[in-house]
N, C-alpha and C positions, 0 to 999 in steps of 0.2 A: 470821316464820319459825316453822314448827310446832315445838312443844316436843319432839316425839319424835325429832327428828334431832339427837341429841347422844350422845356417848359418848367412849371413849378414842380417841386419835389413832392412826392406823396409818401408818408403823410405830410401835410403842410407843416412847415417849421420856419422859424425866424433865424436869420444869421446873426452874427455878433454885432452888426451895425443896425439891426432892426428891420432889415428887408427880408422878404420871403426868399427862402433858398430855392435855387434852380437845380434841375437835373438834366442830363443829356444822355444819349446813347442807351445802353442796356439798363442803366439805372432808371431812366425816365420810362422806358417801356415796362420794366418790372413794376414800377409804381402804378402805371396805368392798369396793368393786368390785375394787380392786387386790389386796386380800387374797384374794378369790375367784379372780382370774386367776392368782395366783402359788401357789395351793395345788393339789397333785395330788389327784385323786379318791382316796379311801380313805387319804390320808396321815394324817388325824387319827383316832386310835383312838376318841375319844368322839363323833365326828361323821363317819362314813365316807362319807356322801352329800354332804359339803361339798367344793367345789372343781370342777375340770374335768378332762376327758380330753385337753385340748389339747396337753399335753406329748408325747403319743404321736405326734403328727403331726410333731414337730420332727425326728424321725429319718428322715423320708422326704424324697424330692426335693420341694422346695416348688414348687408350680405353682398355677394359678388354682383348681383343684379343692381343693387343700389349704387355700388361703386361705378359700375358701367354707366348707369344713368347720370350720375354726377359728372363723370368724365365727359360725357356727351354734352350735358348742359353747359359746363364751363367752357369746353372747346368751342361750342357754337357762339356763346356770348363773346369770347375772346376774338373770334373771327369777325364778328359783326362790329365790335367797338374798338379793336386795336389790330387792324389788318397788316401792320408792319411786322408782326411777329408770326412765326409758325410754331405751333405748340408741338414739341417732340415727345413729351411724356408728362403724365399726371399720376402721381401716386398718393395714396391716402394712409394716414395712421390715425388711430383714435386718440383724442386729446385726454388730458388728465381728468377733466370734469365730464360728467354725463352731458350728452348733447353737443360735445365738441368733436370736431374732425379737422385734422391738419392736412391741407392740400400742399403737396410739394410739386411745383410746376416748373418744368424745364422748357425753354424755348430757344429759337434761333431768330435773329433779326434778318429779314428778307434781303435787304440791300447789302449788308456787310457780311453775313454769315456768322457773325459773332454769337456765341452761345452764352446763355445766362439762365438764372432761375430764381425762384423765391418760394417762401413758405407763407401760407395764409391760414390762420385759425378760424374756421367756420363754426359759428355757434347758432344753435336753434333757439 
């Protein structure tokens, strides 16, 4: 596994000895991608270009066009902010509550070919 795929785990959590947990490989990239998906564009003062505009689509009637828009928005943000992964599939299901959408993202790590995925609950 390449040495550069390491860092703090997302979501941030503390280990049994009080230190921040670390992640590597597919777990680290999954955390990074999920962090991107769950961050609204311009939400971060110090990194206004980080995140996605996908949340704006959640207030619309969800149809095939909206799903295609969301796939495009997420894929573009992932390519910009976590280019060690190649997105292979993004599927959506409606959440339990109104305004929720669950994104099921599948990806492959470029350097290793390892495949992984994660779910993220997007809320408007």
